[in-house]
TIRO-2110 file (N, C-alpha, C; in Angstrom, 1 decimal):
// TIRO-2110
54.5, 107.2, 46.7, N, 1, A
55.3, 108.0, 45.8, CA, 1, A
56.7, 107.6, 46.1, C, 1, A
57.4, 107.2, 45.0, N, 2, A
58.9, 106.9, 45.2, CA, 2, A
59.6, 108.0, 44.4, C, 2, A
60.6, 108.5, 45.1, N, 3, A
61.4, 109.6, 44.5, CA, 3, A
62.9, 109.4, 44.8, C, 3, A
63.8, 109.8, 43.9, N, 4, A
65.2, 109.7, 44.2, CA, 4, A
65.5, 110.9, 45.2, C, 4, A
66.6, 110.7, 46.0, N, 5, A
67.0, 111.7, 47.0, CA, 5, A
68.4, 112.1, 46.7, C, 5, A
68.7, 113.3, 46.5, N, 6, A
70.0, 113.8, 46.4, CA, 6, A
70.2, 114.7, 47.6, C, 6, A
69.8, 116.0, 47.5, N, 7, A
69.8, 116.9, 48.6, CA, 7, A
68.6, 116.8, 49.5, C, 7, A
67.6, 116.1, 49.1, N, 8, A
66.4, 115.9, 50.0, CA, 8, A
65.3, 116.8, 49.7, C, 8, A
65.5, 117.8, 48.9, N, 9, A
64.4, 118.8, 48.7, CA, 9, A
63.2, 118.3, 47.9, C, 9, A
63.5, 117.4, 46.9, N, 10, A
62.4, 116.8, 46.1, CA, 10, A
61.3, 116.1, 47.1, C, 10, A
61.8, 115.3, 47.9, N, 11, A
60.9, 114.5, 48.8, CA, 11, A
60.2, 115.5, 49.8, C, 11, A
60.9, 116.4, 50.4, N, 12, A
60.2, 117.3, 51.3, CA, 12, A
59.2, 118.2, 50.6, C, 12, A
59.5, 118.6, 49.4, N, 13, A
58.5, 119.4, 48.6, CA, 13, A
57.3, 118.6, 48.1, C, 13, A
57.5, 117.4, 47.8, N, 14, A
56.4, 116.5, 47.4, CA, 14, A
55.4, 116.4, 48.6, C, 14, A
56.0, 116.2, 49.8, N, 15, A
55.2, 116.1, 51.0, CA, 15, A
54.4, 117.4, 51.3, C, 15, A
55.1, 118.5, 51.1, N, 16, A
54.4, 119.8, 51.3, CA, 16, A
53.3, 120.0, 50.3, C, 16, A
53.6, 119.7, 49.0, N, 17, A
52.6, 119.8, 48.0, CA, 17, A
51.3, 119.0, 48.2, C, 17, A
51.5, 117.7, 48.6, N, 18, A
50.4, 116.9, 48.9, CA, 18, A
49.6, 117.4, 50.0, C, 18, A
50.2, 117.9, 51.1, N, 19, A
49.5, 118.5, 52.2, CA, 19, A
48.7, 119.7, 51.8, C, 19, A
49.3, 120.5, 50.9, N, 20, A
48.6, 121.7, 50.5, CA, 20, A
47.4, 121.4, 49.6, C, 20, A
47.5, 120.4, 48.7, N, 21, A
46.4, 120.0, 47.9, CA, 21, A
45.2, 119.6, 48.8, C, 21, A
45.5, 118.8, 49.9, N, 22, A
44.5, 118.4, 50.8, CA, 22, A
43.9, 119.5, 51.5, C, 22, A
44.7, 120.4, 52.1, N, 23, A
44.1, 121.5, 52.9, CA, 23, A
43.4, 122.5, 52.0, C, 23, A
43.7, 122.6, 50.7, N, 24, A
42.9, 123.5, 49.8, CA, 24, A
41.7, 122.8, 49.3, C, 24, A
41.5, 121.5, 49.6, N, 25, A
40.3, 120.8, 49.2, CA, 25, A
40.3, 120.4, 47.7, C, 25, A
41.5, 120.4, 47.1, N, 26, A
41.7, 120.0, 45.7, CA, 26, A
41.6, 118.5, 45.5, C, 26, A
41.9, 117.8, 46.6, N, 27, A
41.8, 116.3, 46.5, CA, 27, A
41.2, 115.8, 47.8, C, 27, A
40.7, 114.6, 47.8, N, 28, A
40.2, 113.9, 49.0, CA, 28, A
41.1, 112.8, 49.4, C, 28, A
40.9, 112.3, 50.6, N, 29, A
41.7, 111.1, 51.1, CA, 29, A
42.9, 111.5, 51.8, C, 29, A
43.8, 110.5, 51.9, N, 30, A
45.0, 110.7, 52.6, CA, 30, A
46.2, 111.1, 51.7, C, 30, A
47.2, 111.7, 52.2, N, 31, A
48.4, 112.0, 51.4, CA, 31, A
49.1, 110.7, 51.1, C, 31, A
49.7, 110.6, 49.9, N, 32, A
50.5, 109.4, 49.6, CA, 32, A
51.6, 109.2, 50.6, C, 32, A
52.0, 108.0, 50.8, N, 33, A
53.2, 107.7, 51.5, CA, 33, A
54.4, 108.0, 50.6, C, 33, A
55.4, 108.6, 51.2, N, 34, A
56.7, 108.9, 50.5, CA, 34, A
57.7, 107.9, 50.8, C, 34, A
58.4, 107.5, 49.7, N, 35, A
59.5, 106.5, 49.7, CA, 35, A
60.6, 107.2, 49.0, C, 35, A
61.8, 107.3, 49.7, N, 36, A
63.0, 107.9, 49.1, CA, 36, A
64.0, 106.8, 48.8, C, 36, A
64.7, 107.0, 47.7, N, 37, A
65.8, 106.1, 47.3, CA, 37, A
67.1, 106.8, 47.1, C, 37, A
68.2, 106.2, 47.6, N, 38, A
69.5, 106.7, 47.4, CA, 38, A
70.4, 105.6, 47.0, C, 38, A
71.6, 105.9, 46.4, N, 39, A
72.6, 104.9, 46.0, CA, 39, A
73.2, 104.4, 47.3, C, 39, A
73.5, 103.1, 47.4, N, 40, A
74.1, 102.5, 48.6, CA, 40, A
75.4, 103.2, 49.0, C, 40, A
76.2, 103.6, 48.0, N, 41, A
77.4, 104.3, 48.3, CA, 41, A
77.3, 105.7, 48.8, C, 41, A
76.1, 106.2, 48.9, N, 42, A
75.9, 107.6, 49.4, CA, 42, A
74.5, 107.7, 49.8, C, 42, A
74.2, 107.3, 51.0, N, 43, A
72.8, 107.2, 51.5, CA, 43, A
72.6, 107.8, 52.9, C, 43, A
73.0, 109.0, 53.1, N, 44, A
72.9, 109.6, 54.5, CA, 44, A
71.4, 109.8, 54.9, C, 44, A
70.5, 110.1, 54.0, N, 45, A
69.1, 110.3, 54.3, CA, 45, A
68.5, 108.9, 54.7, C, 45, A
68.8, 107.9, 53.9, N, 46, A
68.3, 106.6, 54.2, CA, 46, A
68.7, 106.1, 55.6, C, 46, A
70.0, 106.3, 55.9, N, 47, A
70.5, 105.9, 57.2, CA, 47, A
69.8, 106.7, 58.3, C, 47, A
69.5, 108.0, 58.1, N, 48, A
68.8, 108.8, 59.0, CA, 48, A
67.4, 108.3, 59.3, C, 48, A
66.7, 107.9, 58.2, N, 49, A
65.4, 107.4, 58.4, CA, 49, A
65.5, 106.0, 59.1, C, 49, A
66.4, 105.2, 58.8, N, 50, A
66.6, 103.9, 59.4, CA, 50, A
66.9, 104.0, 60.9, C, 50, A
67.7, 105.0, 61.3, N, 51, A
68.1, 105.2, 62.7, CA, 51, A
66.9, 105.8, 63.5, C, 51, A
66.1, 106.6, 62.8, N, 52, A
64.9, 107.1, 63.5, CA, 52, A
65.3, 108.4, 64.4, C, 52, A
66.5, 108.9, 64.3, N, 53, A
66.8, 110.1, 65.0, CA, 53, A
66.8, 111.3, 64.2, C, 53, A
67.3, 112.4, 64.6, N, 54, A
67.2, 113.7, 63.8, CA, 54, A
68.6, 114.2, 63.4, C, 54, A
69.6, 113.4, 63.6, N, 55, A
71.0, 113.9, 63.3, CA, 55, A
71.5, 113.2, 62.0, C, 55, A
71.6, 114.0, 61.0, N, 56, A
72.2, 113.6, 59.7, CA, 56, A
73.7, 113.4, 59.9, C, 56, A
74.2, 112.3, 59.5, N, 57, A
75.6, 112.0, 59.5, CA, 57, A
76.2, 112.1, 58.1, C, 57, A
77.0, 113.1, 57.8, N, 58, A
77.5, 113.2, 56.4, CA, 58, A
78.3, 112.0, 56.0, C, 58, A
78.4, 111.7, 54.7, N, 59, A
79.1, 110.6, 54.1, CA, 59, A
80.0, 111.1, 53.0, C, 59, A
81.0, 110.4, 52.7, N, 60, A
81.8, 110.6, 51.5, CA, 60, A
81.3, 109.7, 50.5, C, 60, A
80.8, 110.3, 49.3, N, 61, A
80.2, 109.5, 48.3, CA, 61, A
81.2, 108.4, 47.7, C, 61, A
80.7, 107.2, 47.5, N, 62, A
81.4, 106.2, 46.8, CA, 62, A
80.4, 105.4, 45.9, C, 62, A
80.0, 106.1, 44.8, N, 63, A
79.1, 105.6, 43.9, CA, 63, A
79.3, 106.2, 42.5, C, 63, A
78.8, 105.5, 41.5, N, 64, A
78.9, 106.0, 40.1, CA, 64, A
77.6, 106.9, 39.9, C, 64, A
76.7, 106.9, 40.8, N, 65, A
75.4, 107.7, 40.6, CA, 65, A
75.7, 109.1, 41.0, C, 65, A
76.5, 109.8, 40.3, N, 66, A
76.9, 111.1, 40.7, CA, 66, A
75.8, 112.2, 40.8, C, 66, A
74.8, 112.1, 40.1, N, 67, A
73.7, 113.1, 40.2, CA, 67, A
73.0, 113.1, 41.5, C, 67, A
73.0, 112.0, 42.2, N, 68, A
72.4, 111.9, 43.5, CA, 68, A
73.3, 111.7, 44.7, C, 68, A
74.6, 111.8, 44.4, N, 69, A
75.7, 111.5, 45.4, CA, 69, A
76.0, 112.8, 46.2, C, 69, A
75.1, 113.1, 47.1, N, 70, A
75.2, 114.3, 47.9, CA, 70, A
75.5, 113.8, 49.4, C, 70, A
76.7, 113.9, 49.8, N, 71, A
77.1, 113.3, 51.1, CA, 71, A
76.6, 114.1, 52.3, C, 71, A
76.3, 115.4, 52.1, N, 72, A
75.8, 116.2, 53.2, CA, 72, A
74.6, 117.0, 52.7, C, 72, A
73.5, 116.3, 52.5, N, 73, A
72.3, 116.9, 51.9, CA, 73, A
71.7, 118.0, 52.7, C, 73, A
71.6, 119.2, 52.1, N, 74, A
71.0, 120.3, 52.9, CA, 74, A
69.6, 120.1, 53.4, C, 74, A
68.8, 119.4, 52.7, N, 75, A
67.4, 119.2, 53.2, CA, 75, A
67.2, 117.7, 53.6, C, 75, A
68.3, 117.1, 54.0, N, 76, A
68.2, 115.7, 54.4, CA, 76, A
67.3, 115.4, 55.6, C, 76, A
67.4, 116.3, 56.6, N, 77, A
66.6, 116.1, 57.8, CA, 77, A
65.1, 116.4, 57.5, C, 77, A
64.8, 117.4, 56.6, N, 78, A
63.5, 117.6, 56.2, CA, 78, A
62.9, 116.5, 55.4, C, 78, A
63.7, 115.9, 54.6, N, 79, A
63.2, 114.7, 53.8, CA, 79, A
62.9, 113.6, 54.7, C, 79, A
63.8, 113.3, 55.6, N, 80, A
63.5, 112.2, 56.6, CA, 80, A
62.2, 112.4, 57.4, C, 80, A
62.0, 113.7, 57.8, N, 81, A
60.8, 114.0, 58.5, CA, 81, A
59.6, 113.8, 57.7, C, 81, A
59.6, 114.3, 56.4, N, 82, A
58.5, 114.1, 55.5, CA, 82, A
58.2, 112.6, 55.3, C, 82, A
59.2, 111.8, 55.1, N, 83, A
59.0, 110.4, 54.9, CA, 83, A
58.3, 109.8, 56.1, C, 83, A
58.9, 110.1, 57.3, N, 84, A
58.3, 109.5, 58.5, CA, 84, A
56.8, 109.9, 58.7, C, 84, A
56.5, 111.2, 58.5, N, 85, A
55.2, 111.7, 58.7, CA, 85, A
54.2, 111.1, 57.7, C, 85, A
54.7, 110.7, 56.6, N, 86, A
53.8, 110.1, 55.6, CA, 86, A
53.5, 108.6, 55.8, C, 86, A
54.3, 108.0, 56.7, N, 87, A
54.2, 106.6, 56.9, CA, 87, A
55.0, 105.8, 55.9, C, 87, A
55.9, 106.5, 55.1, N, 88, A
56.7, 105.8, 54.1, CA, 88, A
58.0, 105.3, 54.7, C, 88, A
59.0, 105.1, 53.8, N, 89, A
60.3, 104.6, 54.2, CA, 89, A
61.3, 105.0, 53.2, C, 89, A
62.6, 104.7, 53.4, N, 90, A
63.7, 105.0, 52.5, CA, 90, A
64.5, 103.7, 52.3, C, 90, A
65.1, 103.6, 51.2, N, 91, A
66.0, 102.5, 50.9, CA, 91, A
67.1, 102.9, 50.0, C, 91, A
68.2, 102.2, 50.1, N, 92, A
69.4, 102.4, 49.3, CA, 92, A
69.5, 101.2, 48.3, C, 92, A
69.9, 101.5, 47.1, N, 93, A
70.1, 100.4, 46.1, CA, 93, A
71.4, 100.5, 45.4, C, 93, A
END
């Protein structure tokens, strides 16, 4: 599953929803891998996933993609954790 990341909540909620579907027996198999995307000029969650640590480093946005240009995403650490747990990855474009 590929999703845009602004504040990070969409990705973390997708991961939560997939886990709940599995635990409720509504679907079979494994949860989908989560892949998050951010603009290169503002990609603090991507950089957090790439570093592999737990400390989000805020950024000053430098992109025309204003709707996802969140330099200090409130749910960034949760999004990174959801991506890692799913076996997915993050990329900036």
